[in-house]
C-alpha positions as CSV (number, residue, x, y, z in Angstrom):
1,M,-39.9,23.3,15.8
2,T,-40.5,19.5,15.8
3,D,-44.0,18.2,15.7
4,N,-43.7,16.6,19.1
5,K,-47.3,15.4,19.4
6,A,-47.2,13.5,16.1
7,G,-43.8,12.1,16.9
8,M,-45.0,10.7,20.3
9,K,-48.2,9.4,18.7
10,S,-46.2,7.4,16.2
11,L,-44.2,5.8,19.0
12,V,-47.1,4.9,21.2
13,K,-49.1,3.6,18.2
14,H,-46.1,1.4,17.4
15,L,-46.4,-0.1,20.9
16,V,-50.1,-0.6,20.8
17,E,-50.5,-1.8,17.2
18,D,-47.3,-3.6,16.5
19,H,-46.6,-5.0,19.9
20,N,-50.1,-5.2,21.4
21,Y,-49.0,-3.4,24.6
22,K,-51.9,-2.0,26.6
23,R,-50.5,-1.0,30.0
24,I,-48.1,1.7,28.9
25,M,-46.3,3.7,31.6
26,F,-45.5,7.3,30.8
27,V,-43.1,9.8,32.4
28,T,-43.8,13.4,31.5
29,G,-41.4,16.3,31.0
30,P,-41.3,19.6,33.0
31,E,-44.8,20.9,33.8
32,N,-44.7,24.1,31.8
33,N,-42.5,22.9,28.9
34,C,-44.4,23.2,25.6
35,E,-42.6,20.2,24.0
36,A,-43.3,18.1,27.1
37,M,-47.0,18.9,27.1
38,E,-47.3,18.1,23.4
39,R,-45.6,14.7,23.9
40,Y,-48.0,13.9,26.8
41,E,-51.0,14.9,24.7
42,G,-49.8,12.5,22.0
43,Y,-49.6,9.7,24.5
44,L,-53.2,10.4,25.8
45,E,-54.6,10.7,22.3
46,V,-53.3,7.2,21.2
47,L,-54.8,5.7,24.4
48,K,-58.2,7.3,23.6
49,E,-58.1,6.3,19.9
50,N,-57.5,2.6,21.0
51,N,-60.0,2.6,23.9
52,I,-57.3,2.1,26.5
53,P,-58.2,3.6,29.8
54,V,-55.8,6.2,31.3
55,D,-54.2,4.8,34.5
56,E,-52.9,7.5,36.7
57,N,-50.9,5.0,38.7
58,I,-48.5,4.5,35.9
59,I,-48.1,8.2,34.9
60,F,-45.2,9.9,36.6
61,N,-44.0,13.6,36.7
62,G,-40.5,14.0,35.2
63,N,-38.2,16.9,34.3
64,F,-36.0,15.7,31.4
65,N,-33.2,14.9,33.9
66,S,-31.5,11.5,33.7
67,H,-31.4,11.2,37.5
68,T,-35.2,11.6,37.6
69,G,-35.5,8.7,35.2
70,Y,-33.2,6.7,37.5
71,R,-35.2,7.5,40.6
72,I,-38.7,6.8,39.0
73,M,-37.6,3.5,37.6
74,K,-36.1,2.4,40.9
75,E,-39.3,3.2,42.7
76,V,-41.4,1.4,40.0
77,I,-39.3,-1.7,40.3
78,L,-39.0,-1.8,44.1
79,N,-42.8,-1.2,44.5
80,D,-43.5,-3.9,41.8
81,I,-45.6,-1.6,39.7
82,R,-46.5,-3.6,36.6
83,Y,-46.4,-2.2,33.0
84,D,-46.1,-3.6,29.5
85,A,-43.8,-0.8,28.2
86,A,-42.4,2.4,29.6
87,V,-42.4,5.7,27.6
88,F,-40.2,8.5,28.8
89,S,-40.6,12.1,27.4
90,N,-36.9,12.3,26.5
91,D,-33.9,10.0,26.1
92,D,-32.0,11.3,29.1
93,M,-34.7,10.1,31.5
94,A,-35.0,6.8,29.6
95,L,-31.2,6.3,29.8
96,G,-31.4,6.9,33.6
97,A,-34.1,4.3,33.8
98,L,-32.0,1.7,31.9
99,K,-29.1,2.4,34.3
100,A,-31.4,1.9,37.3
101,I,-32.6,-1.4,35.8
102,D,-29.0,-2.5,35.3
103,D,-28.0,-1.5,38.9
104,L,-31.0,-3.2,40.5
105,S,-30.5,-6.4,38.6
106,Q,-27.0,-6.7,40.1
107,K,-27.9,-5.7,43.7
108,H,-31.3,-7.4,44.2
109,E,-32.9,-10.7,43.3
110,I,-35.6,-9.0,41.1
111,D,-37.1,-10.4,37.9
112,I,-36.4,-7.6,35.4
113,S,-36.7,-9.7,32.3
114,K,-39.4,-7.4,30.9
115,R,-38.4,-4.2,32.6
116,S,-36.1,-2.9,29.8
117,I,-39.0,-2.4,27.4
118,I,-38.3,1.3,27.4
119,C,-38.3,4.1,24.9
120,G,-37.5,7.8,24.9
121,F,-37.6,10.9,22.6
122,D,-34.9,12.9,20.9
123,D,-32.5,10.2,19.6
124,V,-29.4,11.5,21.4
125,T,-26.1,9.8,20.7
126,N,-26.2,7.6,23.8
127,A,-29.5,6.1,22.7
128,K,-27.6,3.9,20.2
129,L,-25.0,2.8,22.8
130,T,-27.2,1.2,25.4
131,S,-27.7,-2.6,25.6
132,P,-30.3,-3.0,24.2
133,P,-30.2,0.2,22.0
134,L,-33.1,2.5,22.8
135,T,-36.2,2.9,20.7
136,T,-36.8,6.6,20.4
137,V,-38.1,9.5,18.2
138,S,-35.6,11.4,16.2
139,Q,-35.9,15.2,15.8
140,P,-35.0,16.6,12.4
141,F,-32.4,19.1,13.6
142,E,-30.7,19.6,10.3
143,D,-34.1,20.4,8.6
144,I,-34.9,22.8,11.5
145,C,-31.6,24.6,11.2
146,E,-31.9,24.9,7.5
147,G,-35.4,26.2,7.8
148,A,-34.4,28.7,10.4
149,V,-31.7,30.2,8.2
150,K,-34.1,30.3,5.3
151,V,-36.6,32.2,7.5
152,L,-33.9,34.7,8.5
153,L,-33.0,35.3,4.8
154,D,-36.6,35.7,3.8
155,K,-37.1,38.3,6.6
156,I,-34.0,40.2,5.4
157,D,-35.5,40.2,1.9
158,G,-38.7,41.6,3.3
159,K,-40.7,38.4,2.6
160,E,-43.7,37.2,4.6
161,T,-42.8,34.2,6.9
162,E,-44.8,31.9,9.0
163,D,-44.7,32.3,12.8
164,I,-44.5,28.6,13.5
165,I,-43.1,25.9,11.2
166,K,-43.3,22.3,12.4
167,Y,-41.2,19.5,11.0
168,P,-42.1,15.8,11.3
169,A,-40.2,13.6,13.8
170,A,-39.2,10.1,12.8
171,L,-39.7,6.9,14.9
172,V,-36.5,5.0,15.3
173,K,-37.1,1.4,16.1
174,R,-34.4,-0.4,18.1
175,Q,-34.1,-3.5,20.3
176,S,-35.4,-2.0,23.5
177,F,-38.8,-3.0,22.2
178,G,-37.7,-6.2,20.6
179,C,-37.4,-4.5,17.2
180,K,-34.8,-5.6,14.7
181,K,-31.2,-4.5,15.1
182,D,-30.4,-1.3,13.2
183,T,-26.8,-0.6,14.4
184,V,-23.6,-2.4,15.1
185,L,-23.2,-0.2,18.2
186,D,-25.6,-2.2,20.3
187,E,-22.9,-4.5,21.4
188,I,-21.5,-1.7,23.7
189,S,-22.2,-2.4,27.4
190,N,-24.3,-0.2,29.6
191,K,-21.2,0.3,31.8
192,Y,-20.3,3.1,29.3
193,L,-23.3,5.1,30.5
194,R,-21.4,7.1,33.1
195,L,-24.4,7.9,35.3
196,I,-23.5,8.9,38.9
197,P,-26.6,8.2,41.0
198,R,-25.4,10.1,44.1
199,S,-23.2,13.2,44.1
200,I,-21.4,14.9,46.9
201,F,-23.9,17.7,46.9
202,S,-26.8,15.4,47.4
203,M,-25.5,14.7,50.9
204,G,-26.0,18.3,51.8
205,V,-23.7,21.3,52.0
206,K,-23.7,22.9,55.4
207,T,-21.9,26.1,54.5
208,Y,-22.5,29.3,52.7
209,N,-18.9,30.3,52.6
210,L,-18.1,30.8,48.9
211,N,-14.5,29.5,49.1
212,E,-15.7,26.3,50.9
213,I,-18.4,25.9,48.2
214,Y,-15.9,26.3,45.4
215,E,-13.7,23.7,47.0
216,R,-16.6,21.2,47.1
217,I,-17.5,22.1,43.5
218,T,-13.8,21.5,42.4
219,R,-13.7,18.1,44.1
220,E,-17.0,17.1,42.4
221,F,-15.8,18.3,39.0
222,K,-12.6,16.4,39.3
223,R,-14.5,13.3,40.4
224,C,-16.6,13.6,37.3
225,R,-13.5,14.2,35.1
226,F,-14.9,17.5,33.7
227,R,-12.6,19.5,31.5
228,N,-13.8,23.1,31.7
229,C,-16.6,24.7,33.6
230,F,-17.2,28.4,34.5
231,I,-19.7,30.1,36.9
232,S,-20.8,33.6,36.3
233,T,-23.4,36.1,37.6
234,Y,-25.0,39.0,35.8
235,Y,-23.3,42.3,36.4
236,E,-26.6,44.2,36.2
237,G,-28.3,41.9,38.7
238,T,-31.0,39.2,38.7
239,I,-33.6,38.7,36.0
240,T,-37.1,37.7,37.2
241,Y,-39.2,35.7,34.7
242,D,-42.9,35.6,34.4
243,D,-45.1,33.5,32.0
244,T,-44.8,36.0,29.1
245,F,-41.2,37.1,29.7
246,L,-39.6,35.4,26.6
247,F,-42.3,36.9,24.3
248,K,-41.6,40.5,25.3
249,E,-40.1,42.6,22.5
250,T,-37.9,44.3,25.1
251,F,-36.1,41.2,26.2
252,E,-32.3,41.6,26.2
253,V,-29.5,39.5,27.6
254,P,-27.6,41.4,30.3
255,K,-24.6,43.0,28.6
256,K,-22.0,42.3,31.3
257,S,-21.3,39.3,33.5
258,I,-18.9,38.6,36.4
259,L,-16.8,35.4,36.4
260,L,-17.0,33.9,39.9
261,Y,-15.3,30.5,39.4
262,A,-13.1,29.0,36.7
263,F,-12.3,25.3,36.3
264,K,-9.9,24.9,33.3
265,D,-8.2,21.8,31.9
266,G,-9.2,19.8,35.0
267,E,-8.1,22.2,37.7
268,R,-9.5,25.3,39.4
269,V,-7.6,28.4,38.3
270,E,-7.2,31.9,39.7
271,I,-9.2,34.6,38.0
272,K,-7.3,37.8,37.3
273,E,-9.0,41.2,38.1
274,D,-9.0,42.2,34.5
275,E,-10.8,39.0,33.5
276,K,-13.6,39.1,36.0
277,V,-16.0,41.4,34.1
278,F,-16.7,40.3,30.5
279,D,-19.3,40.7,27.7
280,T,-22.1,38.1,28.4
281,K,-22.5,37.1,24.8
282,R,-18.9,35.8,24.8
283,L,-19.9,33.3,27.5
284,V,-16.5,33.4,29.2
285,P,-13.5,35.8,29.2
286,E,-11.4,35.6,26.1
287,S,-8.4,34.0,27.9
288,F,-10.6,30.9,28.7
289,I,-11.6,30.2,25.1
290,P,-9.5,27.3,23.5
291,K,-7.6,28.5,20.5
292,D,-6.1,25.3,19.2
293,R,-9.1,22.9,19.0
294,R,-12.8,22.5,18.4
295,F,-15.0,22.6,21.5
296,Y,-18.7,22.7,22.6
297,Y,-20.0,24.9,25.4
298,L,-23.3,24.1,27.1
299,I,-25.0,27.0,28.9
300,N,-27.5,26.6,31.7
301,P,-29.0,29.3,33.9
302,L,-28.3,29.7,37.6
303,Y,-31.8,30.2,39.1
304,F,-34.0,30.1,42.1
305,E,-37.7,29.8,41.4
306,E,-38.4,32.6,38.8
307,D,-35.0,34.4,39.4
308,N,-32.1,33.9,37.0
309,F,-29.0,35.3,38.6
310,G,-26.3,34.0,36.2
311,F,-25.2,30.9,34.3
312,L,-22.9,27.9,34.1
313,C,-20.7,27.5,31.0
314,F,-19.7,23.9,30.7
315,E,-17.5,22.2,28.0
316,L,-19.4,19.2,26.7
317,V,-17.2,16.1,26.2
318,N,-18.8,12.7,25.3
319,D,-21.5,11.9,27.9
320,D,-20.5,14.3,30.6
321,I,-23.9,16.0,30.3
322,I,-25.3,13.1,32.4
323,H,-23.0,14.2,35.3
324,F,-23.6,17.9,34.7
325,E,-27.4,17.7,34.8
326,S,-27.3,16.4,38.4
327,L,-25.0,19.1,39.6
328,W,-26.5,22.1,37.8
329,A,-29.6,22.6,40.0
330,Q,-27.7,21.8,43.2
331,I,-25.1,24.4,42.4
332,S,-27.8,27.0,41.6
333,N,-29.4,26.5,45.0
334,I,-26.2,26.5,47.0
335,L,-24.8,29.6,45.3
336,N,-28.1,31.4,45.5
337,G,-28.1,31.1,49.3
338,A,-24.4,32.1,49.6
339,L,-24.8,35.2,47.4
340,I,-28.0,36.3,49.2
341,L,-26.1,36.2,52.6
342,M,-23.2,38.1,51.0
343,E,-25.6,40.9,49.9
344,K,-27.2,41.0,53.4
345,D,-23.7,41.4,55.0
346,K,-22.9,44.3,52.6
347,I,-26.1,46.1,53.5
348,K,-25.4,45.7,57.2
349,K,-21.9,47.2,56.8
């Protein structure tokens, strides 16, 4: 894993020592996420080391979602909350914040000359494409992957291995903090950040009829220009998580899943009876896997509180993840309600 605390400390120290910023706004990640907690601890430690008091008024709860970054930054600007620099616990929230700044500067007469002093964490591809490009912390994914394979080979050979191996993260200085240009890509306009601040679902879905829900989902997917997306539930039923679930030796992915909805090549397609039930580890039925090109599938759980009742399989193309994040949780909530009502109807019959 990445040494998240050290990575965040290097970034906040850069703001304090190199730019002399004192009033540093911070947006956390999800409350129970280990990486998010380490990044927040790194922020707090640098403040303490430099005798900078912690100001709860400029610390906000985030969730790694770009739309959360958009919402928080909009509230900060409209409420005229002052800060020297804004640190987000990941790049997606920081990108959402930059989009909010760009939108507000066009719609309102607000002085945002210093509002874009923003940074993130992860060094995602879009961090280089903003204007100005985003200062961030790069995770050493290649080193982590190489190390993971080495650990597996050592285990196969019966060698002793460490339980936790941490790799150093690297501070990437870019222009969002006034640092020197490090890329020719920073001329690309923020208009290429295709963030949708308001989806159809955010207006409320007043139905639990699955066909009507699927029609709404299809319209939204087309509006976002998605390519492929599949919705499945577990054949064996819902998984309920607790705090120690992932550390149990008995954990197994449900063997079978049921394909409920298929959006292929920009259109909703009919699912044949012999395609509905498939091996979960294949992610989608064989007939929906592209044979003639490279592709990337992103998997996110369908959940309600601690219950995981299925997953979305989404083909990742360019920055479509920004759209997908905003829909993922909403689809989970809507489908959960519809499926519960269906089960109740079955029991009554």
